NURO-933351 format. One line per field, with one value per atom (N, C-alpha, C): residue number from 1; z negated, y negated, x negated; residue in one letter; atom name. Coordinates in pm, 1 decimal, padded with zeros to 6 digits. Layout:
<recs>
nr	c(NUM ...)
Z	c(Z ...)
Y	c(Y ...)
X	c(X ...)
rest	c(A ...)
atom	c(CA ...)
</recs>
This chain:
<recs>
nr	c(1 1 1 2 2 2 3 3 3 4 4 4 5 5 5 6 6 6 7 7 7 8 8 8 9 9 9 10 10 10 11 11 11 12 12 12 13 13 13 14 14 14 15 15 15 16 16 16 17 17 17 18 18 18 19 19 19 20 20 20 21 21 21 22 22 22 23 23 23 24 24 24 25 25 25 26 26 26 27 27 27 28 28 28 29 29 29 30 30 30 31 31 31 32 32 32 33 33 33 34 34 34 35 35 35 36 36 36 37 37 37 38 38 38 39 39 39 40 40 40 41 41 41 42 42 42 43 43 43 44 44 44 45 45 45 46 46 46 47 47 47 48 48 48 49 49 49 50 50 50 51 51 51 52 52 52 53 53 53 54 54 54 55 55 55 56 56 56 57 57 57 58 58 58 59 59 59 60 60 60 61 61 61 62 62 62 63 63 63 64 64 64 65 65 65 66 66 66 67 67 67 68 68 68 69 69 69 70 70 70 71 71 71 72 72 72 73 73 73 74 74 74 75 75 75 76 76 76 77 77 77 78 78 78 79 79 79 80 80 80 81 81 81 82 82 82 83 83 83 84 84 84 85 85 85 86 86 86 87 87 87 88 88 88 89 89 89 90 90 90 91 91 91 92 92 92 93 93 93 94 94 94 95 95 95 96 96 96 97 97 97 98 98 98 99 99 99 100 100 100 101 101 101 102 102 102)
Z	c(-09523.6 -09536.6 -09445.6 -09499.5 -09422.9 -09364.5 -09236.9 -09171.5 -09151.2 -09202.6 -09192.1 -09083.1 -08987.7 -08877.3 -08923.2 -08848.0 -08877.6 -08863.7 -08768.4 -08749.2 -08871.4 -08922.4 -09042.5 -09161.4 -09175.0 -09286.0 -09273.2 -09152.5 -09130.6 -09163.4 -09119.1 -09147.2 -09297.0 -09361.5 -09505.8 -09581.0 -09540.1 -09602.7 -09585.5 -09466.8 -09441.9 -09528.8 -09539.3 -09625.1 -09770.3 -09819.5 -09959.6 -09989.2 -09891.9 -09908.8 -09920.1 -09839.4 -09845.3 -09980.8 -10029.5 -10160.7 -10269.2 -10260.0 -10356.9 -10351.1 -10230.0 -10210.8 -10267.9 -10251.8 -10299.5 -10445.7 -10509.3 -10650.0 -10675.1 -10576.5 -10592.6 -10639.6 -10745.9 -10799.0 -10721.6 -10590.7 -10504.3 -10445.2 -10414.8 -10350.4 -10265.4 -10137.6 -10048.6 -10027.6 -10089.4 -10080.5 -09958.5 -09948.2 -09831.2 -09815.0 -09922.4 -09914.0 -09866.2 -09855.8 -09815.9 -09663.8 -09601.9 -09457.4 -09428.5 -09335.0 -09295.0 -09195.2 -09195.4 -09098.5 -08955.8 -08864.2 -08722.8 -08677.4 -08589.3 -08534.3 -08472.0 -08497.1 -08447.0 -08547.0 -08645.3 -08748.3 -08885.4 -08886.4 -09014.0 -09094.9 -09028.9 -09097.5 -09173.1 -09106.0 -09169.1 -09279.0 -09256.8 -09356.1 -09484.5 -09470.6 -09588.6 -09661.4 -09586.5 -09648.2 -09725.0 -09664.5 -09731.4 -09857.5 -09847.5 -09962.5 -10076.6 -10042.5 -10144.0 -10210.0 -10130.7 -10182.0 -10270.2 -10225.0 -10298.7 -10422.6 -10415.2 -10523.0 -10604.6 -10550.9 -10619.4 -10604.4 -10621.0 -10606.6 -10699.1 -10812.6 -10906.6 -10842.2 -10747.5 -10680.1 -10596.0 -10549.7 -10463.9 -10542.9 -10674.1 -10755.2 -10765.8 -10741.5 -10751.3 -10615.0 -10517.2 -10386.4 -10275.9 -10169.4 -10050.0 -09983.1 -09940.8 -09880.7 -09757.5 -09671.0 -09550.4 -09587.0 -09691.1 -09736.6 -09779.0 -09859.7 -09905.6 -09790.7 -09704.1 -09589.9 -09502.8 -09473.7 -09392.4 -09459.3 -09589.8 -09662.2 -09658.4 -09679.3 -09678.9 -09539.9 -09437.1 -09301.3 -09256.7 -09291.5 -09255.2 -09325.5 -09452.4 -09526.9 -09470.3 -09434.9 -09378.2 -09246.1 -09159.6 -09030.9 -09050.2 -09142.4 -09169.0 -09226.1 -09319.5 -09379.1 -09274.9 -09188.1 -09081.5 -08985.9 -08945.6 -08853.6 -08916.8 -09044.6 -09112.1 -09124.9 -09151.8 -09160.1 -09026.4 -08919.7 -08786.3 -08745.9 -08775.5 -08738.8 -08814.5 -08935.5 -09016.2 -08979.9 -08885.2 -08843.2 -08936.5 -09024.2 -09117.6 -09046.1 -09108.3 -09053.7 -09093.9 -09001.0 -09036.8 -09080.3 -09052.7 -09091.6 -09226.7 -09291.6 -09422.1 -09529.0 -09606.5 -09714.0 -09827.6 -09878.9 -09991.2 -10109.1 -10226.2 -10346.7 -10406.7 -10354.7 -10399.2 -10541.9 -10586.3 -10725.6 -10821.5 -10788.0 -10873.9 -10881.3 -10771.3 -10771.5 -10855.9 -10880.6 -10957.7 -11108.8 -11149.4 -11291.4 -11360.8 -11484.3 -11556.6 -11578.1 -11567.7 -11586.7 -11736.1 -11780.3 -11918.9 -11917.4 -12003.5 -12009.5 -12091.5 -12099.6 -12178.5 -12089.0)
Y	c(-06594.7 -06480.8 -06369.1 -06248.3 -06132.2 -06061.5 -06035.4 -05963.0 -05819.2 -05725.7 -05583.9 -05523.6 -05457.8 -05399.5 -05273.1 -05236.8 -05114.1 -04992.4 -04996.9 -04884.6 -04868.6 -04980.8 -04974.5 -04920.5 -04966.6 -04920.6 -04771.9 -04724.9 -04582.3 -04500.3 -04546.4 -04474.3 -04473.6 -04587.0 -04596.5 -04502.8 -04499.7 -04407.7 -04262.2 -04227.7 -04089.8 -04053.8 -04144.7 -04118.4 -04101.8 -04196.0 -04190.8 -04072.3 -04031.7 -03911.9 -03788.4 -03782.8 -03670.0 -03664.6 -03779.7 -03782.4 -03736.6 -03784.3 -03746.8 -03595.7 -03543.6 -03401.4 -03313.6 -03358.1 -03281.8 -03312.4 -03393.1 -03430.5 -03501.1 -03580.3 -03663.0 -03800.5 -03853.4 -03981.8 -04100.9 -04096.4 -04201.0 -04278.2 -04402.9 -04486.8 -04588.5 -04589.4 -04687.7 -04798.6 -04914.2 -05024.5 -05111.4 -05219.6 -05306.1 -05365.8 -05385.5 -05442.0 -05344.3 -05218.9 -05114.1 -05097.2 -05103.8 -05081.0 -04933.6 -04908.8 -04771.4 -04723.9 -04594.3 -04543.3 -04552.0 -04579.3 -04580.3 -04437.6 -04417.9 -04283.9 -04235.4 -04112.6 -04057.0 -04068.5 -04156.8 -04174.4 -04132.5 -04073.6 -04038.6 -03940.2 -03838.4 -03734.2 -03795.4 -03879.0 -03942.6 -04039.1 -04110.0 -04205.0 -04133.4 -04024.9 -03950.1 -03890.1 -03837.3 -03780.9 -03890.0 -04006.4 -04117.1 -04160.9 -04167.0 -04205.5 -04105.5 -03977.8 -03874.2 -03891.7 -03911.0 -03922.3 -04045.4 -04158.3 -04283.6 -04295.4 -04246.4 -04272.1 -04149.1 -04030.6 -03909.2 -03796.0 -03829.1 -03730.5 -03611.5 -03631.7 -03520.8 -03405.6 -03436.0 -03330.1 -03241.3 -03298.3 -03223.5 -03124.7 -03131.1 -03029.9 -02903.6 -02917.8 -02802.7 -02754.3 -02844.2 -02810.5 -02845.9 -02769.8 -02799.8 -02923.9 -03015.9 -03140.2 -03114.4 -03022.4 -02993.8 -02939.1 -02855.9 -02802.5 -02916.0 -03008.8 -03120.7 -03211.5 -03242.3 -03328.9 -03263.3 -03134.0 -03062.4 -03062.5 -03039.6 -03036.6 -03173.1 -03278.5 -03413.8 -03452.1 -03425.3 -03460.1 -03378.8 -03251.3 -03167.4 -03217.3 -03251.0 -03301.4 -03435.1 -03521.9 -03652.6 -03635.8 -03549.0 -03526.3 -03464.1 -03369.7 -03305.1 -03405.6 -03488.7 -03587.9 -03686.8 -03729.0 -03822.4 -03757.3 -03633.9 -03563.3 -03538.1 -03502.7 -03475.0 -03600.9 -03713.8 -03839.9 -03872.7 -03859.2 -03888.8 -03790.6 -03661.4 -03559.0 -03577.1 -03628.7 -03648.5 -03776.7 -03850.7 -03974.3 -04090.1 -04072.5 -04178.6 -04296.1 -04408.2 -04529.6 -04530.0 -04500.8 -04492.2 -04625.8 -04733.9 -04865.1 -04911.3 -04829.8 -04866.3 -04843.0 -04942.5 -04929.1 -04845.9 -04753.9 -04669.1 -04706.2 -04718.5 -04752.8 -04624.2 -04582.3 -04456.9 -04466.4 -04584.6 -04599.2 -04566.7 -04605.7 -04575.0 -04424.4 -04355.1 -04210.2 -04141.4 -04209.0 -04153.0 -04168.7 -04241.8 -04263.5 -04130.1 -04116.3 -03990.0 -03960.1 -03835.6 -03793.0 -03766.2 -03802.9 -03776.2 -03655.5 -03563.6 -03446.2 -03336.9 -03230.5 -03115.7 -03018.8)
X	c(14850.9 14938.0 14886.2 14880.1 14836.6 14958.4 14953.2 15062.2 15016.9 15095.1 15063.6 15151.4 15089.5 15166.2 15238.8 15341.0 15415.6 15325.5 15232.8 15140.3 15050.7 14997.2 14913.9 14993.4 15116.8 15200.6 15228.6 15258.1 15283.9 15159.6 15043.7 14919.5 14889.8 14906.6 14882.6 14977.0 15103.5 15199.0 15154.5 15107.0 15063.8 14943.4 14846.3 14730.3 14773.4 14853.6 14894.0 14984.3 15066.4 15148.5 15059.7 14954.7 14861.1 14791.6 14746.0 14681.1 14778.3 14902.9 15006.0 15032.9 15047.9 15075.5 14963.6 14840.6 14724.8 14692.1 14776.7 14760.6 14627.5 14586.3 14467.3 14513.0 14457.6 14503.9 14447.5 14456.6 14404.3 14520.8 14493.5 14593.6 14519.9 14546.2 14485.9 14587.7 14561.2 14656.2 14627.9 14701.4 14693.3 14553.4 14480.3 14347.2 14241.2 14276.4 14182.8 14187.4 14070.3 14064.5 14090.1 14178.6 14207.8 14103.2 14074.8 13977.1 14030.3 13940.8 13977.1 14002.3 14101.0 14120.3 13989.7 13956.2 13831.5 13718.5 13734.1 13631.6 13683.7 13803.1 13866.2 13782.6 13729.7 13652.5 13534.7 13457.5 13342.8 13383.6 13493.2 13541.1 13582.5 13657.7 13702.1 13582.0 13487.5 13366.2 13290.0 13274.5 13205.8 13280.8 13413.9 13496.0 13477.2 13478.7 13455.2 13319.1 13218.5 13082.3 13065.6 13117.5 13098.6 13186.0 13310.8 13405.6 13446.0 13424.1 13470.4 13369.6 13242.7 13136.3 13150.7 13217.7 13237.8 13315.3 13402.2 13478.2 13387.4 13276.9 13185.5 13100.2 13107.0 13038.1 13122.8 13252.1 13343.2 13393.2 13398.5 13453.9 13355.4 13359.6 13281.8 13342.4 13257.4 13304.3 13391.4 13351.4 13430.7 13568.6 13574.1 13702.9 13795.9 13745.0 13827.1 13869.2 13776.5 13808.3 13915.2 13898.7 13997.8 14135.0 14139.3 14266.5 14334.5 14259.1 14315.5 14365.6 14286.4 14329.0 14450.1 14453.9 14569.2 14695.1 14684.4 14800.0 14846.0 14751.9 14787.0 14862.6 14812.9 14879.1 15017.0 15028.5 15157.4 15258.2 15214.5 15304.2 15354.3 15265.2 15303.0 15403.2 15377.9 15467.2 15603.7 15605.5 15732.5 15816.9 15753.5 15827.0 15891.5 15815.0 15868.1 15977.3 15957.7 16056.0 16187.1 16179.2 16299.7 16372.4 16315.5 16379.7 16350.9 16253.0 16216.4 16154.6 16163.5 16102.9 15956.0 15864.9 15723.6 15665.1 15735.4 15686.7 15737.1 15819.0 15872.5 15766.5 15738.8 15640.1 15698.7 15619.4 15658.8 15570.3 15630.1 15554.2 15496.4 15380.3 15318.9 15270.6 15236.0 15192.3 15305.0 15427.3 15541.6 15564.2 15540.1 15556.2 15450.2 15340.3 15230.0 15252.5 15356.1 15379.4 15403.1 15352.5 15372.1 15519.6 15551.6 15689.1 15715.5 15831.7 15870.6 15963.5 15941.6 16028.1 15964.3 16035.8 15988.3 15917.1)
rest	c(M M M T T T I I I I I I S S S R R R T T T D D D T T T A A A Q Q Q R R R N N N A A A W W W N N N A A A A A A F F F H H H E E E L L L D D D L L L P P P W W W F F F W W W D D D V V V G G G C C C D D D L L L P P P D D D P P P G G G A A A E E E R R R G G G C C C V V V R R R D D D Y Y Y L L L T T T R R R H H H H H H G G G H H H L L L L L L T T T A A A Y Y Y D D D A A A D D D F F F L L L V V V D D D A A A I I I L L L A A A A A A K K K E E E R R R C C C E E E A A A E E E C C C L L L A A A A A A G G G G G G D D D P P P G G G M M M A A A I I I D D D W W W R R R A A A L L L R R R Q Q Q P P P Q Q Q I I I G G G I I I)
atom	c(N CA C N CA C N CA C N CA C N CA C N CA C N CA C N CA C N CA C N CA C N CA C N CA C N CA C N CA C N CA C N CA C N CA C N CA C N CA C N CA C N CA C N CA C N CA C N CA C N CA C N CA C N CA C N CA C N CA C N CA C N CA C N CA C N CA C N CA C N CA C N CA C N CA C N CA C N CA C N CA C N CA C N CA C N CA C N CA C N CA C N CA C N CA C N CA C N CA C N CA C N CA C N CA C N CA C N CA C N CA C N CA C N CA C N CA C N CA C N CA C N CA C N CA C N CA C N CA C N CA C N CA C N CA C N CA C N CA C N CA C N CA C N CA C N CA C N CA C N CA C N CA C N CA C N CA C N CA C N CA C N CA C N CA C N CA C N CA C N CA C N CA C N CA C N CA C N CA C N CA C N CA C N CA C N CA C N CA C N CA C N CA C N CA C N CA C N CA C N CA C N CA C N CA C)
</recs>
């Protein structure tokens, strides 16, 4: 059995909230290693290059990395400021489901 810490869950929520906010169809699940603090910039750049290189034909890598990191930090701060439980797991995949409507 894998035990996931509250810190890991909070960080994963912040990353996935940032991806959701930026309308990126990415989801880092429990099996995905999170970047170490201080190595986030390089990790995100590597992830972009390896898995979403097509985005780098339209956007500058530094621009995308900066946008993702800023959104992640803002999402984390907003959750804490609102008194949210940063250790509560959020089903980001369910939020990604297509909306039905006119």
